[in-house]
C-alpha positions as YAML, in Angstrom:
chain: A
units: angstrom
residues:
- id: 1
  name: MET
  ca: [-0.02, 0.02, -0.02]
- id: 2
  name: SER
  ca: [1.30, 3.41, -0.87]
- id: 3
  name: ALA
  ca: [0.25, 7.10, -0.58]
- id: 4
  name: THR
  ca: [1.42, 10.47, -1.93]
- id: 5
  name: TYR
  ca: [1.47, 13.43, 0.40]
- id: 6
  name: ILE
  ca: [2.14, 17.21, -0.40]
- id: 7
  name: ILE
  ca: [4.07, 19.20, 2.12]
- id: 8
  name: TYR
  ca: [3.02, 22.80, 1.98]
- id: 9
  name: ASN
  ca: [5.20, 25.59, 3.11]
- id: 10
  name: ILE
  ca: [3.74, 27.61, 5.98]
- id: 11
  name: VAL
  ca: [5.58, 30.98, 5.16]
- id: 12
  name: PRO
  ca: [3.72, 32.04, 1.97]
- id: 13
  name: TYR
  ca: [0.33, 31.62, 3.47]
- id: 14
  name: GLY
  ca: [1.29, 33.22, 6.72]
- id: 15
  name: PHE
  ca: [3.06, 36.02, 4.83]
- id: 16
  name: ILE
  ca: [-0.19, 36.92, 3.12]
- id: 17
  name: LEU
  ca: [-2.04, 36.99, 6.58]
- id: 18
  name: LEU
  ca: [0.83, 39.18, 7.79]
- id: 19
  name: LEU
  ca: [0.39, 41.63, 5.01]
- id: 20
  name: SER
  ca: [-3.25, 41.79, 5.62]
- id: 21
  name: TYR
  ca: [-2.56, 42.52, 9.27]
- id: 22
  name: ILE
  ca: [-0.10, 45.21, 8.37]
- id: 23
  name: PHE
  ca: [-2.69, 46.92, 6.10]
- id: 24
  name: ILE
  ca: [-5.44, 46.80, 8.69]
- id: 25
  name: ASP
  ca: [-3.04, 48.02, 11.37]
- id: 26
  name: ILE
  ca: [-1.88, 50.94, 9.29]
- id: 27
  name: PHE
  ca: [-5.50, 51.70, 8.06]
- id: 28
  name: LEU
  ca: [-6.84, 51.84, 11.77]
- id: 29
  name: ASP
  ca: [-3.89, 53.87, 12.88]
- id: 30
  name: TYR
  ca: [-4.83, 56.51, 10.26]
- id: 31
  name: PHE
  ca: [-8.15, 57.09, 12.10]
- id: 32
  name: ARG
  ca: [-6.79, 56.64, 15.48]
- id: 33
  name: LYS
  ca: [-4.27, 59.31, 14.92]
- id: 34
  name: SER
  ca: [-1.84, 57.32, 16.95]
- id: 35
  name: LYS
  ca: [1.66, 58.58, 17.61]
- id: 36
  name: SER
  ca: [3.15, 55.17, 18.04]
- id: 37
  name: SER
  ca: [6.74, 54.73, 16.96]
- id: 38
  name: ASN
  ca: [7.11, 53.53, 13.39]
- id: 39
  name: ILE
  ca: [10.37, 51.85, 14.31]
- id: 40
  name: ASN
  ca: [8.67, 49.72, 16.95]
- id: 41
  name: ARG
  ca: [5.91, 48.88, 14.47]
- id: 42
  name: ILE
  ca: [8.51, 47.71, 11.83]
- id: 43
  name: LEU
  ca: [10.18, 45.65, 14.61]
- id: 44
  name: LEU
  ca: [6.95, 43.97, 15.38]
- id: 45
  name: TYR
  ca: [6.18, 43.18, 11.87]
- id: 46
  name: SER
  ca: [9.66, 41.74, 11.31]
- id: 47
  name: PHE
  ca: [9.31, 39.77, 14.59]
- id: 48
  name: LEU
  ca: [6.02, 38.21, 13.30]
- id: 49
  name: PHE
  ca: [7.82, 37.17, 9.97]
- id: 50
  name: TYR
  ca: [10.71, 35.72, 12.02]
- id: 51
  name: LEU
  ca: [8.19, 33.50, 13.91]
- id: 52
  name: LEU
  ca: [6.62, 32.35, 10.66]
- id: 53
  name: SER
  ca: [10.06, 31.54, 9.24]
- id: 54
  name: LEU
  ca: [11.07, 29.81, 12.50]
- id: 55
  name: ILE
  ca: [7.98, 27.65, 12.55]
- id: 56
  name: GLN
  ca: [8.47, 26.78, 8.88]
- id: 57
  name: ILE
  ca: [12.24, 25.75, 9.60]
- id: 58
  name: LYS
  ca: [11.33, 23.69, 12.66]
- id: 59
  name: PHE
  ca: [8.22, 21.91, 11.25]
- id: 60
  name: GLY
  ca: [9.24, 21.73, 7.58]
- id: 61
  name: GLY
  ca: [5.75, 22.38, 6.40]
- id: 62
  name: ILE
  ca: [2.27, 21.11, 6.89]
- id: 63
  name: SER
  ca: [1.13, 17.89, 5.22]
- id: 64
  name: PHE
  ca: [-2.18, 17.49, 3.38]
- id: 65
  name: PRO
  ca: [-3.74, 14.90, 3.61]
- id: 66
  name: LEU
  ca: [-2.63, 13.94, 7.14]
- id: 67
  name: ILE
  ca: [0.28, 11.46, 6.91]
- id: 68
  name: ASP
  ca: [-0.95, 7.85, 7.82]
- id: 69
  name: PRO
  ca: [1.82, 6.03, 9.78]
- id: 70
  name: ALA
  ca: [0.30, 2.66, 8.64]
- id: 71
  name: TYR
  ca: [1.48, 3.16, 5.14]
- id: 72
  name: SER
  ca: [4.60, 1.12, 4.35]
- id: 73
  name: TYR
  ca: [5.61, 3.26, 1.45]
- id: 74
  name: LYS
  ca: [5.10, 7.04, 1.15]
- id: 75
  name: THR
  ca: [5.93, 9.59, -1.36]
- id: 76
  name: PHE
  ca: [6.32, 13.19, -0.19]
- id: 77
  name: ILE
  ca: [6.13, 16.04, -2.70]
- id: 78
  name: PHE
  ca: [7.41, 19.39, -1.41]
- id: 79
  name: GLU
  ca: [5.68, 22.49, -2.68]
- id: 80
  name: GLU
  ca: [7.94, 24.45, -4.90]
- id: 81
  name: THR
  ca: [7.94, 28.15, -3.96]
- id: 82
  name: TRP
  ca: [10.25, 31.09, -3.64]
- id: 83
  name: PHE
  ca: [10.59, 30.13, 0.03]
- id: 84
  name: SER
  ca: [12.36, 26.66, -0.55]
- id: 85
  name: VAL
  ca: [15.46, 27.99, 1.30]
- id: 86
  name: PHE
  ca: [13.51, 27.07, 4.50]
- id: 87
  name: ASN
  ca: [13.23, 23.53, 3.39]
- id: 88
  name: THR
  ca: [16.92, 23.32, 2.97]
- id: 89
  name: ILE
  ca: [17.69, 24.76, 6.44]
- id: 90
  name: HIS
  ca: [14.90, 22.33, 7.91]
- id: 91
  name: SER
  ca: [16.78, 19.42, 6.32]
- id: 92
  name: TYR
  ca: [19.96, 20.55, 8.01]
- id: 93
  name: ILE
  ca: [18.71, 21.04, 11.45]
- id: 94
  name: ASN
  ca: [17.33, 17.46, 11.50]
- id: 95
  name: THR
  ca: [20.84, 15.98, 10.97]
- id: 96
  name: TRP
  ca: [23.64, 15.45, 13.33]
- id: 97
  name: SER
  ca: [26.39, 17.41, 11.64]
- id: 98
  name: TYR
  ca: [28.38, 20.60, 12.09]
- id: 99
  name: SER
  ca: [25.96, 22.38, 9.79]
- id: 100
  name: GLY
  ca: [23.11, 21.15, 11.68]
- id: 101
  name: VAL
  ca: [24.53, 22.40, 14.97]
- id: 102
  name: PHE
  ca: [25.31, 25.74, 13.31]
- id: 103
  name: TYR
  ca: [21.81, 26.12, 11.95]
- id: 104
  name: ASN
  ca: [20.15, 25.19, 15.27]
- id: 105
  name: LEU
  ca: [22.29, 27.71, 17.05]
- id: 106
  name: VAL
  ca: [21.77, 30.63, 14.56]
- id: 107
  name: ILE
  ca: [17.98, 30.30, 13.97]
- id: 108
  name: LEU
  ca: [17.33, 31.24, 17.70]
- id: 109
  name: ILE
  ca: [19.79, 34.20, 17.85]
- id: 110
  name: PRO
  ca: [17.14, 36.64, 16.52]
- id: 111
  name: LEU
  ca: [14.64, 35.61, 19.21]
- id: 112
  name: GLY
  ca: [17.03, 36.75, 21.90]
- id: 113
  name: ILE
  ca: [17.65, 39.98, 20.09]
- id: 114
  name: TYR
  ca: [13.94, 40.66, 19.81]
- id: 115
  name: PHE
  ca: [13.53, 40.07, 23.45]
- id: 116
  name: SER
  ca: [16.06, 42.90, 24.21]
- id: 117
  name: VAL
  ca: [15.17, 45.38, 21.53]
- id: 118
  name: LEU
  ca: [11.40, 44.92, 20.91]
- id: 119
  name: PHE
  ca: [10.20, 43.66, 24.37]
- id: 120
  name: ASP
  ca: [12.87, 45.52, 26.34]
- id: 121
  name: LEU
  ca: [13.67, 42.69, 28.72]
- id: 122
  name: LYS
  ca: [16.58, 43.56, 31.00]
- id: 123
  name: SER
  ca: [16.80, 40.43, 33.16]
- id: 124
  name: ASN
  ca: [19.11, 37.70, 31.95]
- id: 125
  name: LEU
  ca: [17.14, 35.13, 33.89]
- id: 126
  name: LYS
  ca: [13.79, 36.09, 32.38]
- id: 127
  name: ALA
  ca: [15.28, 36.19, 28.88]
- id: 128
  name: VAL
  ca: [16.82, 32.77, 29.22]
- id: 129
  name: THR
  ca: [13.54, 31.37, 30.88]
- id: 130
  name: LEU
  ca: [11.38, 32.79, 28.06]
- id: 131
  name: VAL
  ca: [13.77, 31.32, 25.28]
- id: 132
  name: ALA
  ca: [13.73, 28.00, 27.04]
- id: 133
  name: LEU
  ca: [9.89, 27.99, 27.31]
- id: 134
  name: ILE
  ca: [9.41, 28.93, 23.71]
- id: 135
  name: CYS
  ca: [11.97, 26.20, 22.54]
- id: 136
  name: ILE
  ca: [10.25, 23.46, 24.70]
- id: 137
  name: GLY
  ca: [6.82, 24.68, 23.43]
- id: 138
  name: ILE
  ca: [7.96, 24.40, 19.81]
- id: 139
  name: GLU
  ca: [9.46, 20.93, 20.39]
- id: 140
  name: ILE
  ca: [6.16, 19.66, 22.04]
- id: 141
  name: ILE
  ca: [4.05, 21.03, 19.30]
- id: 142
  name: HIS
  ca: [6.53, 19.46, 16.77]
- id: 143
  name: LEU
  ca: [6.09, 16.09, 18.52]
- id: 144
  name: LEU
  ca: [2.28, 16.36, 18.76]
- id: 145
  name: PHE
  ca: [1.88, 17.44, 15.10]
- id: 146
  name: GLY
  ca: [4.19, 14.59, 14.14]
- id: 147
  name: LYS
  ca: [1.89, 12.09, 15.95]
- id: 148
  name: MET
  ca: [-1.13, 13.59, 14.31]
- id: 149
  name: GLY
  ca: [0.46, 13.32, 10.83]
- id: 150
  name: MET
  ca: [0.39, 17.00, 10.15]
- id: 151
  name: ILE
  ca: [4.07, 17.18, 9.73]
- id: 152
  name: LEU
  ca: [7.04, 14.95, 8.93]
- id: 153
  name: GLY
  ca: [8.50, 13.38, 12.09]
- id: 154
  name: GLY
  ca: [11.78, 11.63, 11.98]
- id: 155
  name: MET
  ca: [13.78, 13.30, 14.63]
- id: 156
  name: ASN
  ca: [14.60, 11.06, 17.50]
- id: 157
  name: TYR
  ca: [14.37, 12.05, 21.14]
- id: 158
  name: LEU
  ca: [18.23, 12.38, 21.66]
- id: 159
  name: MET
  ca: [18.35, 14.75, 18.56]
- id: 160
  name: THR
  ca: [15.36, 16.76, 19.93]
- id: 161
  name: ILE
  ca: [17.15, 17.23, 23.34]
- id: 162
  name: ILE
  ca: [20.42, 18.18, 21.70]
- id: 163
  name: SER
  ca: [18.62, 20.59, 19.20]
- id: 164
  name: LEU
  ca: [16.57, 22.02, 22.20]
- id: 165
  name: PHE
  ca: [19.77, 22.60, 24.21]
- id: 166
  name: ILE
  ca: [21.60, 24.28, 21.27]
- id: 167
  name: ASN
  ca: [18.45, 26.49, 20.47]
- id: 168
  name: ILE
  ca: [18.45, 27.81, 24.07]
- id: 169
  name: ILE
  ca: [22.12, 28.68, 23.73]
- id: 170
  name: GLY
  ca: [21.41, 30.47, 20.57]
- id: 171
  name: GLY
  ca: [18.55, 32.58, 22.02]
- id: 172
  name: THR
  ca: [20.77, 33.35, 24.95]
- id: 173
  name: ILE
  ca: [23.65, 34.49, 22.84]
- id: 174
  name: GLY
  ca: [21.21, 36.85, 20.88]
- id: 175
  name: PHE
  ca: [19.95, 38.41, 24.01]
- id: 176
  name: LEU
  ca: [23.39, 38.98, 25.48]
- id: 177
  name: LEU
  ca: [24.79, 40.35, 22.25]
- id: 178
  name: ALA
  ca: [21.79, 42.70, 21.99]
- id: 179
  name: GLU
  ca: [22.18, 43.88, 25.53]
- id: 180
  name: HIS
  ca: [25.90, 44.44, 25.28]
- id: 181
  name: THR
  ca: [25.43, 46.53, 22.00]
- id: 182
  name: LEU
  ca: [22.73, 48.56, 23.62]
- id: 183
  name: LYS
  ca: [24.85, 49.32, 26.66]
- id: 184
  name: ARG
  ca: [27.76, 50.34, 24.42]
- id: 185
  name: LEU
  ca: [25.49, 52.68, 22.51]
- id: 186
  name: ASN
  ca: [24.10, 54.13, 25.68]
- id: 187
  name: SER
  ca: [27.67, 54.79, 27.04]
- id: 188
  name: PHE
  ca: [28.60, 56.54, 23.86]
- id: 189
  name: LYS
  ca: [25.56, 58.65, 24.06]
- id: 190
  name: ASN
  ca: [26.28, 59.53, 27.66]
- id: 191
  name: THR
  ca: [29.79, 60.61, 26.76]
- id: 192
  name: GLY
  ca: [28.55, 62.65, 23.84]
- id: 193
  name: GLU
  ca: [30.38, 60.55, 21.25]
- id: 194
  name: VAL
  ca: [27.24, 59.41, 19.60]
- id: 195
  name: LYS
  ca: [23.77, 61.13, 19.63]
- id: 196
  name: LEU
  ca: [20.95, 58.72, 19.37]
- id: 197
  name: VAL
  ca: [17.53, 59.94, 18.16]
- id: 198
  name: LYS
  ca: [14.60, 58.46, 19.99]
...
């Protein structure tokens, strides 16, 4: 018995929803006459797109129809889009190799940066805790979706624990780098060497 499954990328469809949200947000802001910072708004939009990208990389796309584990032979067709680079990264992070370790580390660095720059977290403990909770949550959802047949499984528990540990390190590095950079910029500002515009 055999079956063919199509793996759909999450990013293109999520990006359409994100564009709709951006349009509505800007449209409503015109009537609210809000004075909210455009920089913060752009950071928020980029953060939402980053989350979409992270989900695509970690999950590898959504299968339709649902994958039936009873089939002894399966054919998977990956949807060809401009976002196929995410499929390449997904294949790397699911292998135990130097490139797999590198990608697992790098993909969570932006999360730590966003915690510092966008959400203005100052506590190292809070940042590490949030990074760890998000990483654990992603892995739990990955496991549940894999059991339900919504996504491709294939990652063993040891690899999941290793990637989880590396992800947490990556998010922590991103937060510490952002905090160090902001402190340096603020020190330059206080000494008058650099003037920052709020």
